N, C-alpha and C positions, 0 to 999 in steps of 0.2 A: 199148093194146098191152101185154101183160104178158110179162115175162121172169123166169127165174130168174137171179140174179146169178151163182150157182155152179150149173152144169148138173147136174141130178139124175142120179144114177148109173143109175136105172131108164130114163131117157130114152136114155142112152148105150147101154144094153143092148138096148133095143128097136130103135134105129136104128144098129145096129152096123156097117153098111156105110159110115157117115159118120165122119170123123175128128173126135173131140172133144178129145183131148189126146194127148200123145206121152210115154208113160212112159219114164223114164230114171233112171240112177243118178248123174247128174252135177249134180243140182239145177238143171237147165236148164229155162227157160221160153221162151215164144214170143210176142213182141209182134206184133200184126197191126193194120192200118189199112184201113178200108173207105171207099169212096165218092169217092176222089180220082181223078186229081190235081186239086187246087183251088189257084188262085193265092194266093200268100202263105202260106196255111195249110200246105200240103204242104211248102213250102220251110222254114217254121218247124220243122215236125216233123223234117225232114232235119237241120237245124242242131242240134237237141236230141240226136238220135241220134248225130250225128257227135261232139258234145262228149263223149259218154259212151262212144264207140267201140262202138256197138251196131248190129247189123244186124237188120232186121225184114222182114216180109212185107206187101206192099201189094196189096189186092184192089181193082183199078181198074175204074171204069165206062168202057166203050168210048167213049161219047160225050164224056166228059171227056178221055180220051186224045187223041181227034181234035181237040178244042178247045184243048188245052194240051200239045202234043207235047214242047215244050222241057222242061217240068217232068217229064213222064213219063220222058224220057231221063235226067234227073238222078237219078231213082230207080235206074235201071240203072247209071249211072256211079258211084254211091255204093256199089254192091255189094249192094243190097237185092233180094229176090226178088219176083216179080210173080205175082198171081193174077187170075183172071177173075171179074168181078162183074156179068155181063151188060152189054149195050150201053146199055140204058135203065133199069137198076135195077128190073127187073120182079119183081113178087110172084108166085112160082110158083103159089100156090094159086088165083090169079085169072087165070091165063094158060093158053091152050091149049098142048098139048104141042108142036105144030109151031112155034108162034110163039116159045115159050121156047127151044127148041133153036136156031132161026134167030138169035135175039137173042144167045145165047151165042156162036154162031159168028161173028157180026158183031164181038163184042168180041175174039175170038181174032184176027180179021183186023186189027183196029186195033193189037193188041199186036205182031203180026208186022210190020206196016207201019212202026211208029215205033220198034221196038226194033232193027231191022236184022238180026234173027235169022231163021233158016229154021225154027226150031221154037219154038212158043209154050208157055207154062207149062201144066203139067198140073193146076194147082191151081184149084179153083172154090169160091166161097162164094156160096150163094144169098142175094140181098138179103132182108132181114127174117128170115132163117133159115127162109123158107117155100118148101118144094119138095115137089112130089108124088112119091110113090114111083116112078112110071113115068118122070118126068123125071130123077130121081136115077139110076135104072137105066140109062137111055139114055146119060146123060153118063158114067157109070162104064164102060159098054161101049165108049165112045169113047176111054177112057184117062184120064178126069179123076179126081182125088181130090176128094171132096166134103169141104171143110174147114168144120167148125162152130166151136165154142168151148167152153172149160171155164169161163171167166170173162168176163162182159161188163161193161164199165165204166159203161154207161148214160150216157155223156157227151152223147149226143144228147137226153136227157130234160131239158127246160127246167124241170121241176118239182122237180128235185133240186139241191142246192147243190154247188159245187165240192168242198167238204169231204166230202160224202157220196160223190161220185164217186171221190175218192181212197180213201176207206175201202172202197168196193166192190172196188177192185183189190187193195189191200195186204192186206186181211183174208182174201180168198178165194183168192189165188194160192198154189198148191202146186207141187212139182216136176212138170214135164210140162204145166203149164197153157198152153193157148192163150188169150191175152187179147185182147179186141177193143176197139179205139178207132176213132174216125172222124176223118179229116182233111177235115172239112166245115165250112162256115160255121155250120150249126146247132149243131155240137158244140163249137165253138172255145172258148167261155167256160169250159166245164168242162175241156176238154182242156188249155188253156193253164195252168190251175192244177195239174191232176193229173199230166200226163206227167212233168215234171221231178222232182217230189216223189216220185212212185211209183217211178221208176227208182232214185233215191237210196235210198229205204227198202227196196226189193227187193234192191239190192246189199248193203245192210247186213245183210240176212237171209241173205246168202250165195248168192243166185241168180245163175246165168249166163244169157246171152241167146243164143238160137239162131234160125235161120231155117227155115222149112218148105220142103221140096222133094219 
């Protein structure tokens, strides 16, 4: 699987209906975390963010929400925002339209059930960044914002070192960047090294941290 660490501006222009960054004049960036909630790992992320007084956006898998509702509720209690990442982490390019929409709806129901809210998040990130145009169109017509990314840490990639992961983030983040990490078992070796150091280095560069909504 290949990714641009820094998303090409031509890709952003072609898929303009999807959110790749949030331009602003406040030097603000947006940390996001995919694939949780995951026991111990998500809680570790929460502790790091709390230490630095940072709020972030978590794109949660519905099945993980149902399996770990207490951790999910901690995300909300800590003031972070929640996004939909489908119920079973489906790859849109390999999934029928009806199944993809139903799976996204199942995640929405899990969010509502365990958040105690009457309204679910309007944020959606397609797993693997793979979504068909018609899937995107139907979700957007239903009120979702399709959130992609400007910078991907590649923390899930076991072929890169933690130092490379850190460089991916610090070197490529610019004002308005949406940055992707993963609070998953697969990513944790790189995440554990990168997240605290990246936050500190980005702060030293004068960045502020915001949440998506």
